[in-house]
Structure formats: structure tokens, C-alpha cells
PLY file of the C-alpha trace (Angstrom):
ply
format ascii 1.0
element vertex 367
property float x
property float y
property float z
element edge 366
property int vertex1
property int vertex2
end_header
-3.99 8.37 -44.69
-3.77 11.70 -42.90
-7.54 11.98 -43.15
-7.93 8.45 -41.70
-5.63 9.32 -38.80
-7.68 12.42 -38.00
-10.86 10.36 -38.02
-9.37 7.74 -35.72
-8.11 10.40 -33.32
-11.53 12.05 -33.29
-13.28 8.83 -32.27
-10.48 7.89 -29.87
-11.10 11.15 -28.01
-14.74 10.09 -27.82
-13.69 6.71 -26.40
-11.46 8.42 -23.84
-14.29 10.71 -22.81
-16.56 7.72 -22.35
-13.91 5.88 -20.34
-13.61 8.83 -17.95
-17.20 8.22 -16.86
-16.06 5.12 -15.00
-13.63 7.09 -12.82
-13.80 5.96 -9.21
-15.82 2.82 -9.91
-13.81 0.45 -12.15
-10.72 -0.37 -10.05
-8.94 -2.74 -10.07
-9.99 -2.79 -13.73
-8.84 -0.05 -16.11
-11.11 2.65 -17.52
-12.22 1.75 -21.02
-14.44 3.36 -23.63
-15.41 1.92 -27.01
-16.97 3.46 -30.11
-18.17 1.40 -33.09
-18.10 3.35 -36.32
-19.12 3.03 -39.94
-15.96 4.54 -41.46
-17.45 5.14 -44.89
-20.38 7.13 -43.53
-18.36 8.47 -40.54
-21.28 7.47 -38.34
-21.32 6.14 -34.79
-23.19 2.85 -34.63
-22.69 2.02 -30.97
-20.80 3.12 -27.90
-20.13 1.98 -24.38
-17.86 2.25 -21.38
-16.92 0.15 -18.38
-19.20 1.51 -15.66
-17.98 -0.41 -12.63
-15.88 -3.38 -11.58
-17.72 -6.60 -12.28
-20.01 -4.98 -14.84
-20.11 -5.36 -18.62
-17.05 -4.15 -20.48
-17.09 -1.20 -22.86
-16.87 -3.34 -26.01
-19.88 -5.44 -24.97
-22.05 -2.38 -24.33
-21.00 -0.87 -27.66
-21.82 -4.09 -29.51
-25.24 -4.27 -27.83
-26.05 -0.78 -29.10
-24.72 -1.42 -32.61
-26.46 -4.78 -33.05
-26.15 -6.26 -36.56
-24.72 -2.97 -37.83
-21.44 -3.91 -36.14
-20.67 -6.39 -38.94
-18.01 -4.85 -41.16
-17.64 -1.82 -38.88
-14.62 -0.43 -36.99
-14.25 -0.62 -33.21
-12.21 2.15 -31.59
-11.12 1.45 -28.01
-8.57 3.17 -25.78
-7.16 -0.11 -24.39
-6.41 -3.42 -26.10
-9.50 -5.63 -25.70
-9.00 -8.45 -23.20
-8.45 -12.06 -24.19
-8.75 -13.76 -20.80
-11.66 -14.83 -18.63
-12.13 -12.57 -15.62
-15.37 -11.63 -13.90
-16.79 -11.35 -17.42
-15.95 -13.17 -20.69
-13.10 -11.83 -22.89
-13.93 -9.01 -25.29
-11.58 -9.70 -28.22
-13.44 -12.88 -29.31
-16.77 -11.06 -28.93
-15.64 -8.39 -31.39
-14.52 -11.08 -33.86
-17.82 -12.95 -33.52
-19.74 -9.71 -34.14
-17.98 -9.31 -37.50
-15.89 -6.23 -36.67
-13.50 -5.70 -39.59
-11.03 -3.28 -37.98
-9.99 -2.49 -34.42
-8.24 0.79 -33.57
-6.42 0.58 -30.24
-5.00 3.41 -28.17
-2.53 1.34 -26.14
-1.52 -2.25 -25.49
-2.77 -3.75 -22.23
0.17 -4.03 -19.76
-1.61 -6.83 -17.88
0.53 -9.94 -18.48
-2.70 -11.92 -18.95
-3.49 -9.79 -22.00
-0.43 -7.93 -23.32
-0.65 -8.56 -27.06
-3.09 -11.46 -26.72
-6.08 -9.46 -27.87
-4.19 -8.16 -30.91
-3.12 -11.72 -31.79
-6.75 -12.92 -31.72
-7.71 -10.19 -34.18
-4.83 -10.88 -36.55
-5.50 -14.63 -36.59
-9.14 -13.86 -37.47
-8.12 -11.51 -40.29
-9.28 -8.37 -38.45
-7.21 -5.29 -39.31
-5.51 -3.76 -36.25
-4.21 -0.22 -35.85
-2.41 0.54 -32.59
-0.99 3.56 -30.82
-3.67 6.15 -31.68
-3.41 8.91 -29.03
-1.28 6.51 -27.03
0.08 9.22 -24.70
-3.44 10.30 -23.72
-4.53 6.68 -23.26
-1.56 5.93 -21.01
-2.31 8.99 -18.89
-5.96 8.06 -18.46
-5.02 4.66 -17.03
-1.76 5.68 -15.34
-2.80 3.96 -12.12
-3.50 0.67 -13.89
-0.22 0.91 -15.81
1.70 1.69 -12.60
0.35 -1.37 -10.79
0.85 -3.69 -13.75
4.39 -2.55 -14.56
5.73 -1.39 -11.19
3.59 -3.21 -8.65
2.44 -0.06 -6.89
-0.36 2.53 -7.20
0.10 5.86 -8.94
0.76 8.35 -6.14
-0.53 11.93 -6.19
0.41 14.36 -3.43
-2.33 16.90 -2.84
-1.93 19.95 -0.63
-3.18 23.49 -0.05
-0.40 25.89 0.79
0.54 29.53 0.94
2.70 31.31 -1.61
5.66 31.00 0.74
5.25 27.22 0.80
3.54 26.55 4.14
0.88 23.93 4.80
-0.05 25.58 8.09
1.03 28.08 10.69
3.80 27.04 13.06
1.20 25.88 15.61
-0.51 23.67 13.01
-3.51 25.88 12.22
-4.46 25.46 8.56
-8.21 26.13 8.18
-8.68 27.51 5.70
-5.69 28.31 3.50
-7.47 27.77 0.20
-10.87 28.99 -0.96
-14.19 27.16 -1.13
-13.92 26.27 -4.83
-10.41 24.89 -4.33
-11.72 22.66 -1.57
-14.44 21.39 -3.92
-11.77 20.55 -6.50
-9.82 18.74 -3.77
-12.89 16.63 -2.96
-13.19 15.82 -6.67
-9.62 14.51 -6.52
-10.66 12.25 -3.64
-13.47 10.84 -5.75
-11.03 10.14 -8.60
-8.69 8.09 -6.41
-9.13 4.62 -4.95
-7.54 5.44 -1.60
-6.54 8.51 0.39
-3.62 8.40 2.82
-2.56 10.52 5.79
-0.30 10.05 8.77
-1.53 9.65 12.32
-0.33 13.17 13.10
-3.00 14.59 10.81
-5.65 12.40 12.47
-4.66 13.55 15.96
-4.45 17.22 15.01
-7.42 17.67 12.65
-9.64 14.59 13.16
-10.55 14.61 9.43
-13.28 12.52 7.82
-11.38 12.11 4.51
-14.64 11.50 2.66
-16.11 13.02 -0.51
-18.62 15.65 0.55
-18.53 18.82 -1.55
-19.05 17.04 -4.87
-20.83 13.89 -5.99
-18.67 10.81 -6.03
-17.65 7.71 -4.15
-15.47 8.11 -1.06
-12.16 6.25 -1.36
-10.61 3.81 1.07
-9.15 5.83 3.97
-5.61 4.81 4.92
-3.75 5.97 8.02
-0.03 5.32 8.49
0.16 4.86 12.23
3.25 3.02 13.38
2.31 2.87 17.07
-1.49 2.70 16.58
-2.20 6.04 18.24
-5.40 6.62 16.24
-8.29 7.07 18.71
-11.10 4.51 18.27
-13.57 7.42 18.05
-11.67 9.17 15.23
-13.88 10.38 12.38
-11.62 8.73 9.81
-12.87 5.32 10.97
-16.39 6.49 10.16
-18.41 3.79 8.41
-15.57 1.31 8.65
-13.97 1.88 5.21
-10.70 2.62 6.97
-7.37 0.81 6.89
-4.88 1.59 9.64
-1.35 0.42 8.90
0.91 0.04 11.89
4.25 -1.56 12.68
4.75 -5.12 13.79
5.05 -5.27 17.54
2.52 -2.51 18.20
0.42 -3.01 21.35
-2.19 -5.67 20.65
-4.84 -3.99 22.82
-4.71 -0.89 20.64
-5.21 -2.97 17.52
-8.14 -4.74 19.19
-9.76 -1.42 20.16
-9.46 -0.07 16.63
-10.89 -3.23 15.12
-13.84 -3.11 17.52
-14.44 0.48 16.37
-14.74 -0.73 12.77
-11.26 -0.16 11.37
-9.15 -2.74 9.62
-5.68 -2.95 11.15
-2.66 -4.38 9.34
0.79 -4.52 10.92
3.86 -4.37 8.68
7.56 -4.67 9.36
9.44 -1.38 9.57
12.77 0.00 10.68
11.48 3.57 10.80
8.71 5.65 12.36
6.35 4.79 9.52
5.65 1.35 8.02
7.83 0.47 5.02
6.39 2.19 1.93
7.15 -0.69 -0.44
5.15 -2.99 1.84
2.34 -0.41 2.01
2.25 -0.17 -1.78
2.19 -3.95 -2.17
-0.68 -4.18 0.31
-2.73 -1.50 -1.45
-2.05 -2.84 -4.94
-3.19 -6.30 -3.81
-6.46 -4.70 -2.71
-7.11 -3.15 -6.10
-5.88 0.38 -5.34
-4.65 1.83 -8.63
-4.46 5.49 -7.61
-3.46 6.75 -4.18
-3.99 10.33 -3.00
-1.58 11.45 -0.28
-2.86 14.38 1.76
-0.08 14.58 4.32
1.00 15.96 6.67
4.48 17.25 6.06
6.40 14.28 7.47
4.42 11.84 5.33
4.92 13.95 2.20
8.62 14.21 3.02
8.96 10.43 3.34
7.20 9.86 0.00
9.49 12.38 -1.70
12.62 10.89 -0.16
11.57 7.42 -1.35
11.01 8.74 -4.88
7.41 7.61 -4.58
5.60 10.71 -5.86
4.25 10.44 -9.41
2.16 13.61 -9.48
1.44 16.69 -7.39
-1.80 18.64 -7.16
-1.18 21.85 -5.26
-3.61 24.65 -4.44
-1.64 27.87 -3.95
-3.48 30.55 -1.99
-2.47 34.22 -2.34
-1.30 34.37 1.27
1.97 34.56 3.17
2.09 32.57 6.40
5.62 33.36 7.43
7.50 30.71 9.39
5.01 27.88 9.10
5.08 24.14 8.40
6.66 23.61 4.96
5.19 21.27 2.35
8.31 19.11 2.26
8.80 18.90 6.02
12.45 18.67 7.02
13.68 17.67 3.58
17.26 18.82 3.09
19.07 18.92 -0.24
22.85 19.15 -0.47
23.09 21.02 -3.78
20.93 22.37 -6.62
21.54 19.26 -8.66
19.24 17.41 -6.24
16.37 19.86 -6.74
13.13 18.15 -7.77
11.91 19.71 -11.00
8.29 19.51 -12.10
7.33 18.70 -15.69
4.11 18.76 -17.71
2.83 21.44 -15.36
-0.60 22.97 -15.80
-1.70 26.00 -13.80
-5.32 27.09 -13.56
-6.99 29.84 -11.60
-9.64 28.68 -9.14
-11.28 31.79 -7.78
-8.34 33.56 -6.16
-6.16 30.43 -5.85
-3.81 28.81 -8.34
-4.15 25.08 -8.98
-0.90 23.50 -10.11
-0.76 19.92 -11.41
2.56 18.44 -12.47
4.83 15.41 -12.35
8.24 15.41 -10.65
11.33 14.65 -12.71
14.12 12.54 -11.28
16.89 14.57 -9.60
19.59 15.70 -12.02
0 1
1 2
2 3
3 4
4 5
5 6
6 7
7 8
8 9
9 10
10 11
11 12
12 13
13 14
14 15
15 16
16 17
17 18
18 19
19 20
20 21
21 22
22 23
23 24
24 25
25 26
26 27
27 28
28 29
29 30
30 31
31 32
32 33
33 34
34 35
35 36
36 37
37 38
38 39
39 40
40 41
41 42
42 43
43 44
44 45
45 46
46 47
47 48
48 49
49 50
50 51
51 52
52 53
53 54
54 55
55 56
56 57
57 58
58 59
59 60
60 61
61 62
62 63
63 64
64 65
65 66
66 67
67 68
68 69
69 70
70 71
71 72
72 73
73 74
74 75
75 76
76 77
77 78
78 79
79 80
80 81
81 82
82 83
83 84
84 85
85 86
86 87
87 88
88 89
89 90
90 91
91 92
92 93
93 94
94 95
95 96
96 97
97 98
98 99
99 100
100 101
101 102
102 103
103 104
104 105
105 106
106 107
107 108
108 109
109 110
110 111
111 112
112 113
113 114
114 115
115 116
116 117
117 118
118 119
119 120
120 121
121 122
122 123
123 124
124 125
125 126
126 127
127 128
128 129
129 130
130 131
131 132
132 133
133 134
134 135
135 136
136 137
137 138
138 139
139 140
140 141
141 142
142 143
143 144
144 145
145 146
146 147
147 148
148 149
149 150
150 151
151 152
152 153
153 154
154 155
155 156
156 157
157 158
158 159
159 160
160 161
161 162
162 163
163 164
164 165
165 166
166 167
167 168
168 169
169 170
170 171
171 172
172 173
173 174
174 175
175 176
176 177
177 178
178 179
179 180
180 181
181 182
182 183
183 184
184 185
185 186
186 187
187 188
188 189
189 190
190 191
191 192
192 193
193 194
194 195
195 196
196 197
197 198
198 199
199 200
200 201
201 202
202 203
203 204
204 205
205 206
206 207
207 208
208 209
209 210
210 211
211 212
212 213
213 214
214 215
215 216
216 217
217 218
218 219
219 220
220 221
221 222
222 223
223 224
224 225
225 226
226 227
227 228
228 229
229 230
230 231
231 232
232 233
233 234
234 235
235 236
236 237
237 238
238 239
239 240
240 241
241 242
242 243
243 244
244 245
245 246
246 247
247 248
248 249
249 250
250 251
251 252
252 253
253 254
254 255
255 256
256 257
257 258
258 259
259 260
260 261
261 262
262 263
263 264
264 265
265 266
266 267
267 268
268 269
269 270
270 271
271 272
272 273
273 274
274 275
275 276
276 277
277 278
278 279
279 280
280 281
281 282
282 283
283 284
284 285
285 286
286 287
287 288
288 289
289 290
290 291
291 292
292 293
293 294
294 295
295 296
296 297
297 298
298 299
299 300
300 301
301 302
302 303
303 304
304 305
305 306
306 307
307 308
308 309
309 310
310 311
311 312
312 313
313 314
314 315
315 316
316 317
317 318
318 319
319 320
320 321
321 322
322 323
323 324
324 325
325 326
326 327
327 328
328 329
329 330
330 331
331 332
332 333
333 334
334 335
335 336
336 337
337 338
338 339
339 340
340 341
341 342
342 343
343 344
344 345
345 346
346 347
347 348
348 349
349 350
350 351
351 352
352 353
353 354
354 355
355 356
356 357
357 358
358 359
359 360
360 361
361 362
362 363
363 364
364 365
365 366
């Protein structure tokens, strides 16, 4: 059995690698890869992955490649095959019809329309089912999908470049460039991996950023600006080709909203009792639009508000070997009363990117 488990894990890693190819294109669907294998010969008969939303699912592409050889074979897929009609027909019945004798699943589908339904179809048809193979890795791959399905909000990653003494910029706001060229390329790759990128209006007014993917190949995400009073200039670069959502507060001047809409931006006004629109309402809005992963690029007040709301799932920080002195800190004006409130990072990985350090980690809840 140990040998079988090793084989299943080997092909599950292949399925995960295939699924990664759909990054940036499948939302609001999850990323899925499928490998069809002849277990006795340890031979791949077919493979596939979900390339983009609305396109064929991974299982269908794998079955097309395997053809008649799929009969009696094993399908290995990182996510429970669907059992409901969406933009495409359900995959679980297709695998049964093709004569698959065993299905190895990485994780159950948290979508209430599926959750366990695919497994039940297999068991009723006499197809052997093995679940939970590399489940941790499968959950991490689709963490945005899981977050929306179980918590109703996107997976939030805070990305920032900062000095070793924790500053995003000098006291006057100057920040170009803290990190090196390769770090900036990695940051653009992060943009391509997320469905939306969010900043506050302060960043727009100070830097006039484009917030697009430029230094690497990839699809630019939806650009989101939290702008309570609609101060974003109609000529701002962030509006660009119109793939821009500006979220303001109810009661904001209607003429400003009209000007921004004429410039090509979408403007949505939400209730709020604070400077920024209510984050829960923002998350609900984005999740309803198929945003599974949200990249927050700041500035400091926005990052502070996300931290205070406990709305940060992951951080991606580029640490440059520089001291900036009394600058603008990453966490803004965040104040903790005692060490027990300190936010600890777990599952941290640190890599060297030229002269910078790239830290990726997930915050733990305060002690």
C-alpha cells in the first residue's frame, strides 16, 4: 500500500503542476489538473487542465487524450470532479461513462453544489474512490476558491516592498525604487496570479500607478481603488482601458461618480461609517464578481485597516538591504497594547532575489 500511495502522490503532483497552468484565467472556477493512468504499467494515458473559465474541464481534456484506453484506468485529479451543470456538463458522469475504474482525489470540492456529490456518483457506479492525497497542497493551490466558498470572501495577500527597518517609503512618500529590478518582476508575477489588485486613493494621488502586468507575461487583474470620497482623477492611469472598479461611500458627490464613469471606470458606492468603505461589503462585492484572490498593494493606511480587520491571509514582502530611517511604516499607525497582540507569521519561506529577500508567510491569529 505504501508503494501505491507513493504512486498516487507522484501523479497528484503532476495534476497539481498541470492545474497551475490555468493560474489567472480560470476564476471564478478553481484550478484543476487531471492525469489518467494505467496503474499496472505506471503509464500516463491522458492528461488535461482547466485552461480558462468557460472552457473544457481538466477531466474532459484528459479523457479526450486517453480515448478508449481510459476504460479500466485510474483518474487522478486534485479536486473532486463536479456533478452539476455549469457552463459545461458535469465531469463525474463523464468519467463513469468512459469506464474509469478508480478516481484518486486530492480534496473534496467545497462548493455546496458539489461537496461530496461527485464522490457519491462514483460510489453508486462501483468506481473505487481514494480521497485526501496531498490534500494540504491541493487546498493551498485553490485557497482563493476555498476562501470564497467557505468564508464568502477572496483570499487576501498583502504585497509590499520595504526597507530592513520596515518602511514603505521615506517620510515624504518617495519610494522609487526600494527593491531591485528582479523583485519588481516577481511582484508583477504576483499581479498576474491574482484576480484583482487593490490600493487606496492615496496611492493613486501620490504615485498615479497603472497597476497592470508589464514586466512578465500574464493577464492584468481587475484594478480596485478604495476611494471613499471619489477623489480619483478621471485621467488617472489606473482607469486605463476601463478594467477599473472604484469603490466609494454612499453619499459621495454624484458629479464625481459621473466623471469617473465617463472616463471608463466602474463606480460602486457602499455604506460605510469610516474613511474607507466597509471591508465586508467590499469582499462580498468582489466575491460576487468572481474574484477568488485579491492582492493588496497599499498604502500604509489600507494595509493597516486590513490587518485591524483580521482580513490578511498571506503576506508577500520584498525586503531590500536598505535603511530608510523615519519613514512610512508598513503597518501605518497600528498600535498594539502588549506583546500578546503581536501578529506572528507562520509557514514562512524566504528566498533571495538578487540582493533582496522575498518573504512569503501567513499571519497567525493574535495570542
